N, C-alpha and C positions, 0 to 999 in steps of 0.2 A: 479552431472553431469549437463552440460549445456543443455538446450532444443535443440532438441526434445527428449533427453535422460532423463530417470528418473529411480530411483531404487525402487524395490519392497521389502520392509522390511519383508514381510511375507515369501516369498520364497527365499530370499537372492540372488536375481538376478535382472538384468535390466528388466524393464517393456517392453512389446512389443512396437515396434515403430508404432505409429499411422499415421505418416506423410508419406503417400505413395509417394507423389511427391518428397519429399526429398530423400527417398530411391532410387527411380528410377533415379534421377539426379546423385546421388553418384555412383551407379552401372554403369551408362553410362560413367562417368568420369574414372572409373577403368576398362573399357572394355578390354584394352590390357592385363592387368594382369589376368582378368577372362578368356580370351581366352588362355593365356599361361597355366593356371591351367587345362583347359579342354584338350588341345592338348598334354601336357606333360603326363597327366594321361593316355591317349590313348596308349602311348608307355610304360610308366613305370609300370603301374599296371599289364598288361599281363606279362611283363618281370619278375616282382617280383613273380608272381604266379608260373611261370615256375621254378624259382630259389628256391622256398620255400622248396622242399624236400631235398635240398643240404645244407641248413643252419644248422649248428651244434648247439645243446643245450649247455648251459653253466651251471655251478653249481651256484645256487642262494643261497645267505646267508639268511637263514630263519629268523634270528633275526631282520633284517632290512626290510624284505619283507612285513611284516604286519604293515602297517602304518594307522594312524587315523587322520582325519581332525577335528580340533577344532577351535572355535571362541574365540579370545582373549578378546572380550567384553561381552561374554555371560556366566553368572554364574561362575566367575573365581574361587571362592573357591570350588564350587562343581566340576568343571572341574578338578582341581588339585587332589581332593580326588578320583575321578573316574579314572583318568589316573593311579594313584597309584594302585587302586584296579584291574584294567585290566592288569597292568604289561606291557603295550605297550612300545616299545623302540624307535619307530619312530613316529613323529607327523608332521602334516602340518597345517599351518594357512594362512589365506588370509589377504592382506593389500590393501586398496583402495588408489590409487594415488591422488584422490581428497579429501583425508582426512589426509594430511600430518601433521596436527596439532596433530594427535593421535600417532605419531611415538614414543614419550617418553613413552606413555602408553604401546605400543607394546614391547618396549625394556625392560621395567620393567617386563612384563609378561613373555617374553622369557627367562629372566635371571633366572627364577625359574626352567627352564628345560635344564640347561647346560649339564646334563647327558644324554639327549635324542638326537637323530638325528633329526634335524629340517629342514623342507622344508618351504620356504616362497613363496607363490604364490602372485605375484604382479599384481593387477587388474588395467586395463587401463580405461581411459575415453577419450572422443573425444578431449578434450583440450590438453591432453598430447600426443595424436596421431598426432594432427596438429602442435603443438608447440614442436619441438624436443629439442629446447634449454631449455624449461621448464622441459621436461622429463629428460634431462641430469642433470639438477640441482637437481631434485627430487631423481633420482637414485643415484647420488653422495652422497646425504645426507643419503639415506637408507643404502648404502654400507658402509659408514663411521661408522654409528651408530650400524649396526647389523652384520658387516662382521665377527666378532669374535664369534657371537652367532649362526648364520645360516649356516648350512652345504650346502644347495642347494637353490639358488634363481631361481624360476620359473618365466620367463619373459613373462607376458601377459597370457590371458586365453580366451578360447572359440572363437578363431579367425574367425571361419566360421559362426558366427551368428551376423547379422548386429546390433542387439540391444546391443551387447557388444562393439560396436564402430568401428570395422574394416569392411571395405567394399571390401577388396581384400587382397591376400597374399602379394602383393607388399607393402601395408601399414604396414602389420605386420613385414615384413623383415626390413623395415626402422626403425621401432620401436625397434625391437630386436637388430639391429646393434648399436644403441646408448649404450645399455648395454654391448655389446661385445667390443666396442671400449674402454669403461671405464675399463673393465676388463683387456684388453691388456695394457693400458697405466698407470692406477692408482691402480687397485685392482687385481693383478695377483693371489692372494691366494683364491679368491672367486670362487665358482662353479656355472655356469649358464646353465640352460636347457631351451628348448623352443619347438616350433611347436604348441602344445596346441590346436589341432583340437578335436572337440567334435563329438561323435557318429561315425558311420561307413561311414565316408565321406573321404576316403583315397585319393581322387583326390586332396583335399587341402593339405593333408600330403605330397603327392608326390611333390607338388610345394615347400613346406617348406624345403624338403630334397634335391631337385635337382634344382638349380638355379644359378644365377651369382652374388649373393650377396657376398661381401667380409667379410663373417662372418661364424663362426662355432659354433656348440653346444657341450656341454660336456655330453649330454644325451638328449633323446627325451621324452617329456611329452605328454600324451594323455588322453582325457576324454572319455574313451571308454564305454559309456552307451549302454546297450542292453535292457533297460526296455520296450521299445515299442514292443519288440518281445516276452515279457513274460519271460520264463525261460532262463537261460544262455545257455542251451543246444539247444534251438531253433535256427533255421537258418534264415538268411537273404541273399537273392541271393545265396542260397545254402551253406552258410558259418555259422558255429556255432561260439560261443565265442572262442573256441580252434583254429578254422581255421583263425579267424580274427587276433588273437594274433600272429599266425605263419606268416601270411602275413605282418603284421605291423613290426614284428621283422626282417623279410627279407628285407623290405624297409630300415630299420635302418642299417642293415649290408651292404647293397649295396651302401648306400649314402656316398659320400666323405666329407660330411659336418658335420659329428657327430661321437663321440665315441659310442661304441656299448653298450649303456645303454638305457633301456626302462622303464619308470615309468608311471603307471596308477595313475594319481593324483586326479581323481575324478570319483566316480561311486556310485550309489545307486538305489533304487526303491522308487517311491512315495507311501505314505500310504493312504489307503482308509479312507474317512470320515474326512480328515484333512483340507479341503479347508477353507480359502484361503492360507494356509501354504504349501500345496502340490505344487510343481513346474510345474506340468502338469495337464491335465484334469483328472476327475475321471475315465475315461476309462482306463488309464494306471496304475491306483492305484491298490495296492494289500493289502491283510490283513497282520497283524503283523506276523502271523505264516508263511505265504508264503514269506514275506519279509526276515525273518530270514533264511529260507531254501535257498532262492536265493542268499543271501549274502554269506553264507558259501560255497555254491557250486561254486560261482564265484571265491572266493579266492582259493579253492581247484584246480579248473581247471587252473587258472592262475599260481599257484605254480607248478602244474604238467607240464606245458608247459616248465618250466626251461628257459624261454626266457624273463621274466618280472622281473625287479630288485625290484620293490615295487608296492604295490597297496594301495592307501589311500582311506578309506571309507569316504564318505561325508554325514554326519559327526556325531560327538558325540551327540551334543544337537541341535535338530531342530524338531519342532512339526510335520512338513509335511514329513520328510524323515530321521530323525535321530535315533540313538540308544536310545535316551532319549527324552521324551516329557516334556517341562518345562512350559506349558501354565498356569497351576494352581500351581503346585509344581514340584519338580524333580521326574519324574516317569520313572523308568528303564523298557524299553520294553524287550520282550523275546530276541530280537536280541542282547541286551547288554550282556546277559548271554551266548549267543551263541558265541559272539565275545570273551568274556573272556575265555571260554573253548577252543576255537580255538587257541588263543594266548598262553595260558598257556600249551597247549598240543604240539603245533607245533613250538615253537620258536627255538628249537634246533633240528629240524627235517632235515633229509637227504632224499631227494626224491629217490625212487628206480624205480618205474614203475607205469603206469596207464593202466588198462585193461578195455575195454568197449565191452560188448557183448549184443546185443539186448536190449539196454537201461539200462543195469546193469553196474554200475561203481564201480571199486575197485582201490583205490590209495594205494600203499604200500610205507611206509616210515620207516626209521631207526631212532628211538628216544631214546636217553639215553640208548644205548645198548639193545634195545628191538624192535622187529618188530611190527609195527602198520599198520593195514589195516582200511581204511575208506570206508564204503559201502553205496551206495544208488541206487535206481532203479526208473526209470520213470514209470514202470509198477509194481504195488505192488506184492511182492512175499514173500517167507519166507526162513529162513536159520536156520539150527540146531545150537543151542548154544553149542559148543563143550567144553569138560572139560578143554582144554588148551586155551580157550577164556576168556578174561576179557573185558566186554563190557560196553560202556557208551553211553548215549544219546548225542545229540548235545549240551545240556546244562550241561552235566557232571553228570547226574544221572546214577547210576549203574543199569544195566539191567541184571536180572538173569533168565528171562524167558527161558524155555526149547526150545521154538521155537521163533526166532527173526523175527519181521515184518520188511521187507526191503522195504522202499518206498522212497518218495522224500525228506525225512528228514534224512540226513546222520547220521550214527552211527560210533563210534570209537571202533575198536576191537583190543585190545592188545593180542599178541600171547605170550604164556609162553616162557621164555628165551631159554629153551632147543630146542623147536621146531623152534622158531624164528631164532636162530643162524644157524640152518641148512638151512632154507629158504634163509636167507640173504647171506649165503655163495654161494648158487646156483645162486642168483641174480648177485653177483659180478663176478662169473665165466662167465655168459652170457655176 
């Protein structure tokens, strides 16, 4: 990146902008767009909240719902082995526009995953934002080289953080429109998604979805982190993760600018004691055990919403926030095995229902002709292990205790086929 922007290789993100004068001048320049963002949100967010109860769920394909972020430059051989071990069918990788010389390397890497659904997140820099002719040239080359390998191109990222290069939604829309025009005129077979707002800042999302730009999305990408609130069930302005997903999905359904697809293309929790690799301060960091619990519950709640087409965990290998720590050698964290159990258990799952009562959660699914319940509780309690239960921990360990501890670590309970068929039949009748 050109100054005043720089990249932090430890946390895999731009460093904080130190030039306050530059930031102030850029925001002043983009004031009309910022005002549109503010005033449009005053109308669109309340309207979307009112419409939320009327938006129907859709049936989500579980095989492609569980996606995993990988770095094409990081431990390539180990990555290939672990992707095979996990059995994940959808992957996401990032490519920096200021490193176009690495495009052949990326193409070679992606060629190994032709049997996977691939999303490519294209990261911007200030030079490509300001020079749209250069952006057009770079995107043309990317689409030409990777169009047959990549299923979804995600155009831009983290548009509501100045350190990532954008100072307004207007700038992002001009950036995205270059990709949209290329698709319309030269690459009709590629699929592009956008918006790319990070965190619960849906006023920016509203602007990306309701505007006068002559462009459309084939799906909406969001980086819906909730790490600063702790557990995914915790609330922000009265809204839990489930509520935020419902609101975001409603905005997508109401927008004339997009097809009704919603992809969470980046989410994680930072890990305690990993500075400078952690992307946030130690205050937001959690232990490896808590990280694994939060990750699993985030996926389960998102899948239960039946409003999110995919969730990409960020990412496989990263010392400060990944499933694997590679500082000294490849060390698989507990979350790696939790992710593996989740993928291998739920890839063919059909969602039935979610029940929540006084902080006790039960998700019911139909998996390979068998009823599966996943239990967890925010207030520790117990459950009798019935004769018709087959119980596994979040990492796949068989649990045969007579009394099951139900806490913030979800457990998988398979119901014997005879009982399960009766329950599933009643669910379908409802």
